[in-house]
ROMI-828575 format. One record per atom (N, C-alpha, C, CB): x, y, z; residue in three letters. Coordinates in steps of 0.2 Angstrom, whole numbers, plus 2048, in hexadecimal, padded with zeros to 3 digits. Each point is the difference from the previous one (the first is absolute). Glycine has a CB too. Layout:
N
XYZALA/...
% end
This chain:
268
738AACDE2MET/7FA7FC806MET/7FA804804MET/80A7FA803MET/7F880C7FFASN/7FA801805ASN/7FB8077FAASN/8097FE80FASN/7F77FE7EAGLN/7FB8027FEGLN/7FA7FC7FDGLN/807807800GLN/7F47FE801THR/7F97FF801THR/7FC7FF7FBTHR/801805809THR/7FB7F67F5THR/7FC8007F9THR/7F7801804THR/80A7F57F6THR/7F6810806GLU/7F7803800GLU/7FD7F97FDGLU/80180E7FDGLU/7F97F1806THR/7FC7FC7FDTHR/7FB8057FBTHR/8027F780ATHR/7FE8057F0PRO/7FC8057FCPRO/7F8800803PRO/8077FC7F4PRO/7F680980AMET/7FB803803MET/7FA7FE7F9MET/80780C80AMET/7F27F17F9ASN/7FA8007FCASN/7FD808800ASN/7FE7F2802ASN/8038117F7GLN/7FF807802GLN/7F98017FEGLN/80D8037FEGLN/7ED7F8801ALA/7F87FD801ALA/801802807ALA/7FD7F57F8ALA/80480780DTHR/7FE801805THR/804800805THR/7F97FD7FCTHR/80D806802LYS/806805806LYS/8027FA803LYS/7FA80C804LYS/8067ED7FBTHR/8027FB804THR/8067FD7FETHR/7F67FE803THR/80E7FF801PRO/8067FB7FEPRO/7FE7FD7FCPRO/8047FE80APRO/8007FF7EFMET/7FF7FC7FDMET/7FD7F8802MET/8098087FDMET/7FD7F6808ASN/8007FA802ASN/7FD800808ASN/8097FE7F7ASN/7F280780AGLN/7FE7FF807GLN/7F87FD7FFGLN/80880C804GLN/7F77F1802THR/7F87FD7FFTHR/7FE804803THR/7FF7F57FFTHR/7F98097FFTHR/7FA803803THR/7FB7FD804THR/8038057F7THR/8007F580CGLU/7FC7FD804GLU/7FA804805GLU/80B7F87FFGLU/7EF806800THR/7FB801805THR/8027FD808THR/7F67FF7F5THR/809803811PRO/8017FE804PRO/7FA7FB802PRO/80880B803PRO/7FA7EF802MET/7FC7FB800MET/7F9804804MET/80A7F4801MET/7F6810804ASN/7FC802805ASN/7FB8057FBASN/8097FF80BASN/7FA8057EEGLN/7FB806800GLN/7FB7FD7FAGLN/80A80B803GLN/7F07F9800THR/7F97FC7FCTHR/8008077FBTHR/7F77F880CTHR/8028057EETHR/8028037FBTHR/7F88017FETHR/80D7FB7FCTHR/7F080D806GLU/7F98007FFGLU/7FD8007FAGLU/801805809GLU/7FA7F97F7THR/7FC8007FCTHR/7FD8057FCTHR/8007F8805THR/80280B7F5PRO/7FC8067FEPRO/7F8801800PRO/8097FF7F9PRO/7F480780CMET/7FB8007FEMET/7FB8067FDMET/8047F9808MET/7F68047F6ASN/7FC8047FBASN/7FD804804ASN/7FE7F87F8ASN/80580F804GLN/7FD805805GLN/7FB8047FFGLN/808801803GLN/7F27FB7F8ALA/7F8801800ALA/7FE7FC803ALA/7FE8067F8ALA/8017F380ATHR/7FE7FD803THR/8027FE808THR/7FD7FE7F4THR/80A80480CLYS/8067FD809LYS/7FF7FB7FFLYS/7FF80780ALYS/8017F67F2THR/8017F77FFTHR/8067FF7FETHR/7F57FC7FCTHR/80E7FF803PRO/8087FD801PRO/7FD8007F6PRO/8067F7810PRO/8008097EEMET/8018007F9MET/7FC7F87FDMET/80E808802MET/7F67F1802ASN/7FF7FA7FFASN/7F97FD802ASN/80C801800ASN/7EF805804GLN/7FB7FB803GLN/7FB8017FBGLN/80280080CGLN/7FC7FC7F4THR/7F87FF7FCTHR/7F9801805THR/8077F77F9THR/7F480D802THR/7FD803805THR/7F77FC7FETHR/80C80D801THR/7F67EE7FCGLU/7FA7FC7FFGLU/7FA7FF806GLU/8097FB7F8GLU/7F1803805THR/7FE7FD806THR/7FE7FA801THR/7FD808802THR/8087F4801PRO/7FE7F8800PRO/7FB7FE7FCPRO/8057FE80APRO/7FC7FA7F4MET/7F97FF7FDMET/7FB7FD805MET/8067FD7F6MET/7FC802810LYS/7FC7FE806LYS/7FC805800LYS/8087FA806LYS/7FB80B7FBILE/7FC807802ILE/7FA8017FAILE/80B806806ILE/7F67FC7F4ARG/7FD8027FBARG/7FA7FB800ARG/80A8047F9ARG/7F87F6808SER/7F97FB7FFSER/7FB802807SER/8077F37FASER/7FC80E80BILE/7FC800805ILE/7FC8077FEILE/8087F9808ILE/7FB80D7F7LEU/7FB8057FDLEU/7FD7FF7FCLEU/804806801LEU/7FE7F77FAHIS/7FB7FD7FAHIS/7F97FD801HIS/80A7FD7FBHIS/7F67FE80CARG/7FC7FC802ARG/7F8807804ARG/80C7F3800ARG/7F8811804LEU/7FE805804LEU/7FA8047FCLEU/80B801806LEU/7F88017F4CYS/7FD8067FACYS/7FA7FB7FCCYS/80E8077FDCYS/7F07F1806ILE/7FC7FE7FCILE/7FC7FD805ILE/8077FE7F4ILE/7FB801814VAL/7FC7FF804VAL/7FE806804VAL/8047F4800VAL/7FE810800LEU/7FD808804LEU/7FA8027FDLEU/80B804803LEU/7F57FE7F9PRO/7F98017FCPRO/7FA7FC801PRO/8078057F8PRO/7FB7F4808LEU/7FA7FB803LEU/7FE802806LEU/8047F77FALEU/80080880ALEU/801801807LEU/7FB809802LEU/80F7F6800LEU/7F380D7FEALA/7FC8077FFALA/7FB8007FFALA/8068047FDALA/7F87F97FCCYS/7F97FF7FECYS/7FD7FA7FECYS/8038097FDCYS/7FB7F3809PRO/7FD7F9801PRO/7FC7FF7F9PRO/7FE80080FPRO/8037FA7EFLEU/7F88017FALEU/7F97FF803LEU/8077FB7F7LEU/7F4808807ALA/7F97FB803ALA/7FD7FC7FBALA/7FE809808ALA/7FE7F57FBASN/7FD7FA7FCASN/7F78057FEASN/8087F1809ASN/7F680A7F2GLY/7F98077FEGLY/7FB7F9802GLY/80380A7F2GLY/7F77F9812ALA/7F97FD801ALA/7FC8047FFALA/8027F9808ALA/7F88027F7THR/7F98027FFTHR/7FE803807THR/7FD7F77F6THR/803811809VAL/7FF805806VAL/7FA800802VAL/8078077FCVAL/7F37FA7FEVAL/7FA7FE801VAL/7F97FD7FCVAL/807807807VAL/7F67F67FBSER/7FC7FC7FBSER/7F9800803SER/80A7F87FDSER/7F28077FCASN/7FA7FC803ASN/7FD7FB7FCASN/7FD809805ASN/8087F57F9LEU/7FF7F97F8LEU/7FC7FA805LEU/80F8017F7LEU/7F37FF810SER/7FB7FA802SER/7FC801802SER/8067FA801SER/7F680C7FFTHR/7F9800802THR/7FA7FF7FBTHR/806807809THR/7F57F77FAALA/7F97FE7FAALA/7FE8047FCALA/7FC7FA808ALA/8058067F0ASN/7FD8037FCASN/7F8802802ASN/8097FB7F9ASN/7F880C803ALA/7F98017FFALA/7FC7FF7FCALA/802806805ALA/7F97FB7F8SER/7FC7FD7FASER/7FF8057FBSER/7FB7F9806SER/80A80D7F9PHE/8018057FCPHE/8088007FDPHE/7F6806806PHE/8087FE7F6SER/8098027FDSER/7FF8077FCSER/8057F37FESER/801810802GLY/8018057FCGLY/8017FD7F9GLY/80480780AGLY/7F87FE7F2THR/8047FF7FATHR/8048077FBTHR/7F57F5800THR/8128077FDLEU/8038037FFLEU/8028017FALEU/7FF7FF808LEU/8008077F4ALA/7FF8027FAALA/8028087FEALA/7F77F6800ALA/80C80A7F9ILE/8038097FFILE/7FC804802ILE/8047FF7F7ILE/7FE80680BGLY/7FC804803GLY/7FF800807GLY/7FB8007F7GLY/8047FB80DILE/7FE7FD807ILE/8067FE803ILE/7F57FB7FEILE/80B809807GLU/8067FC807GLU/7FC7FF805GLU/80A8057FEGLU/7F97F6804PHE/8007FF809PHE/805801802PHE/7F97F7801PHE/80880B808GLY/806800803GLY/7FF7FE807GLY/8048087F8GLY/7FF7F380CGLN/802800804GLN/806801804GLN/7F87FC7FBGLN/80780880AGLY/804802807GLY/8037FD804GLY/7FA807800GLY/80C7FA801PHE/8037FD805PHE/805804806PHE/7FE7F67F6PHE/802808810SER/805806804SER/8057FD802SER/7F9806805SER/80D7FE7FBTHR/806800802THR/8027FF809THR/8008087F5THR/8037F680EPRO/802801808PRO/801809801PRO/8077F2801PRO/7F980F805ALA/801806802ALA/8058037FFALA/7FB7FE806ALA/80B7FB7FETHR/8088037FETHR/8037F87FETHR/80280C80BTHR/8047F67F1GLY/8037FB7FBGLY/8068037FDGLY/7F57F97FDGLY/80F803801PRO/8048027FEPRO/7FF8007F7PRO/8057FC80CPRO/7F48037F2GLY/7FE8007F9GLY/8007F77FEGLY/8068107FCGLY/7F67F07FCTRP/7FD7FB800TRP/8037FE7F7TRP/7F380380BTRP/8107F97F2THR/8018007FATHR/7F97FB7FCTHR/810803803THR/7EC7FF7F8LEU/7FA7FE800LEU/8027F97FBLEU/7F980D801LEU/8077ED800ASP/8017F97FDASP/7FC8007FCASP/8037FA807ASP/7F68057FCSER/7FA7FD7FBSER/7FA803803SER/8057F57FESER/7F680A7FELEU/7F97FE801LEU/7FD7FD7FDLEU/7FF808803LEU/7FB7F3800THR/7FD7FB7FFTHR/7F8802801THR/80A7FA802THR/7F38057F7PHE/7F9800801PHE/7FD7F97FCPHE/7FF80D802PHE/7FA7F4803THR/7FB7FB7FETHR/7FC8027F9THR/7FE7FD80DTHR/8037FF7EELEU/7FE8017F9LEU/7FD7FB7FELEU/8078057FELEU/7F47FB7FBSER/7FE7FD7FDSER/7FE8037F8SER/7FD7FA80BSER/8038037F0GLU/7FE8017F9GLU/7FB7FD7FFGLU/80A8007FCGLU/7F1804800VAL/7FA7FE7FFVAL/8008017F7VAL/7F980380FVAL/8067F97EDGLY/8027FE7F8GLY/8058027FEGLY/7F88017FCGLY/80A806800ASN/8068027FBASN/801805802ASN/7FE7FA7F8ASN/80580980FPRO/7FF808801PRO/8058047F9PRO/7FF7FF810PRO/8067FA7EDGLY/8028057F9GLY/805806801GLY/7F47FF7FCGLY/81280080BGLY/803805802GLY/804801805GLY/7F98037FBGLY/80B7FF808ASP/805800807ASP/7FB803804ASP/80D8027FCASP/7F47FC809LEU/7FD802807LEU/806804804LEU/7F97F5800LEU/806814800THR/804803803THR/801800808THR/7FE8077F6THR/8097F980DVAL/7FF802807VAL/804805801VAL/7FD7F5803VAL/80280F805ALA/8048067FEALA/801801808ALA/7FB8057F4ALA/80A7FF80DLEU/802802808LEU/7FE8077FFLEU/80C7F9804LEU/7EE809802TYR/801805801TYR/802804809TYR/7F97FF7F3TYR/80880980BSER/80080280ASER/7F9800800SER/80A808803SER/7F57FA803GLY/7F8802803GLY/800807803GLY/7FE7F3803GLY/7FF8117FDSER/7FD806801SER/7F9802804SER/8088017F7SER/7F480180FGLY/7FA7FF7FFGLY/7FC7FC800GLY/8048047FEGLY/7FE7F5802GLY/7FE7F9801GLY/7FF7FF7F9GLY/7FB7FF80DGLY/8088037ECPHE/7FE7FD7F9PHE/8088007FEPHE/7F38067FCPHE/80D7F67FEPRO/8067FF7FDPRO/8038087FEPRO/7FC7F37FCPRO/80A80F802ASP/8038077FFASP/8038007FCASP/7FF803807ASP/8097FD7F7ALA/8047FD7FCALA/8047FB7FEALA/7FE807801ALA/8017F77FBGLN/8047F87FEGLN/807803802GLN/7F97FA7F4GLN/8077FD80ELEU/809801801LEU/8037FB7FCLEU/7FF80280BLEU/7FD7F97F1GLY/8047FA7FEGLY/7FB7FA7FBGLY/80780280CGLY/7FA7FA7F1THR/7FA7FB7FDTHR/8047FA801THR/7F88087F6THR/8037F480BLEU/8027F9802LEU/7FF7F97F8LEU/7FA805811LEU/8097F87EETHR/8007FC7FDTHR/8007F6804THR/80680E7F7THR/7F57EF801GLY/7FE7FA802GLY/7FB7FD7FDGLY/803802808GLY/7FC7F87F9SER/7FB7FB7FCSER/7F98047FFSER/8057F5805SER/7F780A7F5ASN/7F9802800ASN/7FC7FA801ASN/80280A7F8ASN/7F97F780EPRO/7FB7FB802PRO/7FF7FB7FBPRO/7FB808806PRO/8037F37FDSER/7FF7FB7FASER/7FB7FB803SER/80B8017FASER/7EF7FD803GLY/7FA7FD803GLY/7FC804804GLY/8047F77FFGLY/7F5806803SER/7FA804803SER/8017FE807SER/7F78007F6SER/8107FC80DTHR/8007FE807THR/803804803THR/7FF7F57FFTHR/80080E806ASP/803806805ASP/8087FB800ASP/7F2807809ASP/8127FE7F5ALA/8057FD804ALA/806807800ALA/7FD7F07FBALA/80A80D809ASP/804806803ASP/8058007FBASP/7FF80080CASP/8048087F3TYR/8048017F9TYR/804807802TYR/7F87FA7F7TYR/80E805809THR/805803802THR/8048057FCTHR/8007F7805THR/80180E7FCPHE/8018067FCPHE/807803803PHE/7F28027FEPHE/8147FE800THR/805805800THR/803805800THR/7FF7FB7FETHR/80380B803PRO/8038077FEPRO/8037FF7FCPRO/800805807PRO/8008007F3THR/8058027FATHR/806804802THR/7F67FF7F8THR/80A80480ETHR/805803802THR/7FD80180ATHR/8048077F0THR/8037F9812THR/800801807THR/7FC806803THR/80B7FA800THR/7F1801804ILE/7FC804804ILE/7FE802809ILE/7FD7FD7F5ILE/80680980CILE/8017FF809ILE/7FB801802ILE/809802802ILE/7F37FC803LEU/7FC802803LEU/801803808LEU/7FB7F97F8LEU/80280C809ALA/803805805ALA/7FB7FE806ALA/80480A7F9ALA/7FF7F780EPRO/7FC7FE805PRO/7FB8047FFPRO/8077FC808PRO/7F18057FEALA/7FB803801ALA/8008047FCALA/8007FE80AALA/7FE7FD7EDMET/7FC8017FBMET/7FC7FD7FEMET/8078047FDMET/7F37FD7FFTHR/7FC7FB7FDTHR/8018017F6THR/7F680180ETHR/80B7F97F0TYR/7FF8007FATYR/7FB7FB7FETYR/80B803800TYR/7F27FF7FAPHE/7FC7FC7FBPHE/8027FB7FAPHE/7FA80A802PHE/8067F07FEALA/8007FB7FAALA/7F98027FCALA/8077F5806ALA/7FC80D7F3VAL/7FA8027FCVAL/8007FD7F9VAL/7FF80C806VAL/7FB7EF7F7LEU/7FE7FD7FELEU/7FC8027F8LEU/8027FB80CLEU/7FF8027F0SER/7FD8027FASER/8027FC7FASER/80080B804SER/7FA7F47F8GLY/7FF7FA7FAGLY/7FF8037FAGLY/7FA7F9806GLY/8078047F5PRO/7FD8017FAPRO/7F98037FEPRO/8077F77FFPRO/7F680D7FCGLN/7F88007FFGLN/7FE7F87FFGLN/7FF80D7FAGLN/7FC7F0809PRO/7FE7FC801PRO/7FA7FE7FAPRO/80680280DPRO/7F77F97F1SER/7FA8007FDSER/7FD7FD804SER/8028017F6SER/7F77FE809PRO/7FB7FB806PRO/8027FA800PRO/7F68067FFPRO/80C7F8806GLY/8027FB802GLY/8087FC7FFGLY/7F58027FFGLY/80F805800ASN/8087FF7FFASN/802805803ASN/8027F97F6ASN/803805813GLN/803804803GLN/8037FB804GLN/7F980A800GLN/8097FB806TYR/805800806TYR/7FC802806TYR/80B8027FATYR/7F47F980BASN/800803807ASN/8047FE807ASN/7F58017FCASN/80A804807TRP/803800805TRP/7FC7FF807TRP/8078077F8TRP/7F97F380BARG/7FB7FE806ARG/801804805ARG/8007F67FCARG/7FB80B808PHE/7FE805806PHE/8017FB805PHE/7F78077FBPHE/80B7FA80ASER/8007FD805SER/7FA800805SER/80C8027FDSER/7F27F8808ASP/7F9800802ASP/803803808ASP/7F77F57F6ASP/80E80C80BGLU/802803808GLU/8048067FEGLU/7FF7F5808GLU/80280E7FETHR/804806801THR/8077FF803THR/7F5807801THR/80C7F3802THR/8077FE802THR/8037FE7FBTHR/7FD7FD80BTHR/80B8037F9GLU/8058007FCGLU/8047FD805GLU/7FF8097F8GLU/8097F1807SER/804800802SER/8088027FCSER/7F67F8807SER/8108087FFGLY/8068027FFGLY/803803805GLY/7FE8017F5GLY/805804809GLU/805800805GLU/7FE809804GLU/80D7F77F8GLU/7F580A80DPRO/7FC804804PRO/8038077FEPRO/7FC7F880BPRO/7FD80C7F4GLY/8018077FCGLY/7FF8017FBGLY/805801805GLY/7F87F97F7TRP/7FC8007F9TRP/7F98007FFTRP/8097FA7FDTRP/7F5809800PHE/7F87FE7FEPHE/7FE8017FAPHE/7FD80380APHE/7FE7FA7F5LEU/7FC8007F9LEU/7FC806802LEU/7FE7F37FBLEU/800812800SER/7FA8037FFSER/7FA7FC803SER/8048067F4SER/7F67FC80DASP/7FA7FF800ASP/7FC7FE7FBASP/802805808ASP/7FE8027F5ILE/7FB8007FAILE/8068007F9ILE/7F5809807ILE/8097F47F5ALA/8038037F9ALA/7FE8057FEALA/8037F77FCALA/7FE80B7FEVAL/8028087FCVAL/7FD7FD7F9VAL/80D806807VAL/7F18007F5LEU/7FF7FF7F8LEU/7FF8087FDLEU/7FA7F2802LEU/80A80C7F9ARG/7FF8067FBARG/7FD7FF7FAARG/808805805ARG/7F47FD7F7ASP/7FD7FF7F8ASP/8028067FEASP/7F77F9801ASP/80E8067FDASN/8028077FBASN/7FB8007FAASN/80E800802ASN/7EF7FD7FBSER/7F98017FCSER/7FB804803SER/8017F57FCSER/7FF80C80BILE/7FA804803ILE/801807803ILE/7FA7F5803ILE/80B809804MET/802805804MET/805801800MET/7F97FF805MET/80E7FB7FBGLY/806803800GLY/805800805GLY/7F98067F9GLY/8017F880CSER/804804807SER/7FD7F9803SER/7FE810801SER/8087EE804TRP/7FE7FA806TRP/7FC802805TRP/80B7FC7FETRP/7F27FF803GLU/7F97FE802GLU/8017F9805GLU/7F98067F4GLU/8037FB813ASN/7FF7F9804ASN/7FD7FA7FCASN/7FE807809ASN/8047F37F8GLU/7FA7FB7FCGLU/7FA800804GLU/8097F77FCGLU/7F28077FFTHR/7F97FF805THR/8017FB805THR/7F98027F8THR/80A7F6804GLU/8017FD805GLU/805801808GLU/7FB7FA7F4GLU/802805812PRO/804802805PRO/8057F8801PRO/7F680B805PRO/80F7F57F6ASN/8047FA800ASN/8078007FEASN/7F77FA7FDASN/80F805807PRO/8058017F9PRO/8027FB7FCPRO/804806805PRO/7FF7FB7F6PHE/8027FB7FAPHE/8067FB804PHE/7FE80B7F3PHE/8027EE80BLYS/8057FC804LYS/8078027FBLYS/7F77F6806LYS/80D80C801MET/8078007FCMET/803800805MET/7FE8047F5MET/80B7FA80AALA/8077FF805ALA/8048057FCALA/8017F2804ALA/802810802VAL/8088057FFVAL/8067FC802VAL/7FA80C802VAL/80B7F17FBASN/8047FF7FFASN/808805802ASN/7F77F87FAASN/80B80880BALA/806805800ALA/8057FF802ALA/7FB806801ALA/80B800801THR/8067FD803THR/804806804THR/8017F77F7THR/7FE80A80FALA/805805804ALA/8048027FCALA/7FF7FB809ALA/80380C7F7VAL/8078027FEVAL/8057FE806VAL/7FA80A7F8VAL/80C7F5806PRO/8047FC804PRO/802806805PRO/8067F67F7PRO/7FA80A80EGLU/805805806GLU/8067FD801GLU/7F6804807GLU/80E8027FBPRO/8077FC801PRO/7FF7FD807PRO/8088097F9PRO/7FE7F2808SER/8007FD806SER/804804806SER/7FF7F47FASER/80280B80CGLY/806803806GLY/8047FD7FDGLY/7FC80180BGLY/8067F87F5VAL/8077FE7FEVAL/8018037F9VAL/8017F5808VAL/7FC80A7F4GLY/8028037F9GLY/8048087FFGLY/7F47F87FEGLY/80780B808LEU/803806801LEU/808802801LEU/7F5801804LEU/8087FC802LEU/809801805LEU/8057FC7FDLEU/7FC7FF80DLEU/8027FC7EELEU/8067FE7FCLEU/8038057FCLEU/7FB7F6801LEU/7FE80B7FALEU/8048067FALEU/803805804LEU/7F77FF7F5LEU/807803811GLY/803808802GLY/8077FD804GLY/7F2809801GLY/80F7F1801ALA/8067FE801ALA/8078007FCALA/7F87FA805ALA/8048047F3ALA/8047FD7FDALA/8058047FDALA/7F97F9800ALA/8068107FFPRO/805803800PRO/806800805PRO/7F88067FBPRO/8067FC80BPHE/805800804PHE/8057F9802PHE/7F8809803PHE/8057F07FAILE/8047FB7FFILE/8068027FBILE/7F67F8804ILE/8078097F5LEU/8058027FBLEU/805804802LEU/7F88007F9LEU/80780680BARG/804804802ARG/8057FE804ARG/7F88057FEARG/8057F6809ARG/8057FD804ARG/8067FC7FBARG/7F780080BARG/8067FB7EFARG/8037FD7FFARG/8078047FCARG/7F57F9801ARG/80B80E7FDARG/8028027FBARG/806804807ARG/7F58007F4ARG/807803812ILE/806801803ILE/8047FC802ILE/7FC807802ILE/8037F4800SER/8047FA805SER/8057FD7F9SER/7F57FD80CSER/8098047EEARG/8067FF7FBARG/8057FF801ARG/7FC8047FBARG/8097F9806PRO/8098017FFPRO/8018047FBPRO/8047F7803PRO/
% end
């Protein structure tokens, strides 16, 4: 009667077979931690879609604020001045040049185009050649690039525009020369570049046209000299200022890394 019956033991868990292992109601169960990132294993670390959308927009807008776009303009021109009664004959071996100067200070300018007052006599039988040279000692020095456009058509003076075939940057406080030449003319078949009857020009402050044109006859002397006519050729320069970073854009670009770092630190 007084014999006790032992409860069978579970050998794997060392607990009685009929013993329950309920967890107390007030006991909390900790979430396993990811030891590499020190974040709970079941916590997602993806940036919310809204934040990613904002960052995407900043990537598009900030560069535009940092480098605002600049519009091209005619920076210097004498096309509106009166025509002289004489022109320069453009032929192979003979080159004419017209100089212009950039302002003493500035960000630099991209050359957009050059415009000249030209005409055609007869049938020159070839293309007009237009190039831009750097200046040294009052004369063209090194060729910087070529420009392309339509050949003059007709004996009446008209303005023809030529654009660079590659990007040409104009530096501050420099003199450049537009140099034109044409095919070898036969009598009565040639291109003409009209001289201005004045030594004045209009345009942006600091831009000037040289008062005297230059000439090089490769068949005779091969070196540049001043034209005998004391007048400039008729031309215009169109250029766009190289964009400078704006203060607001630079401020936002500088703050962007701190904004992103703050977001990572504050992430739960």
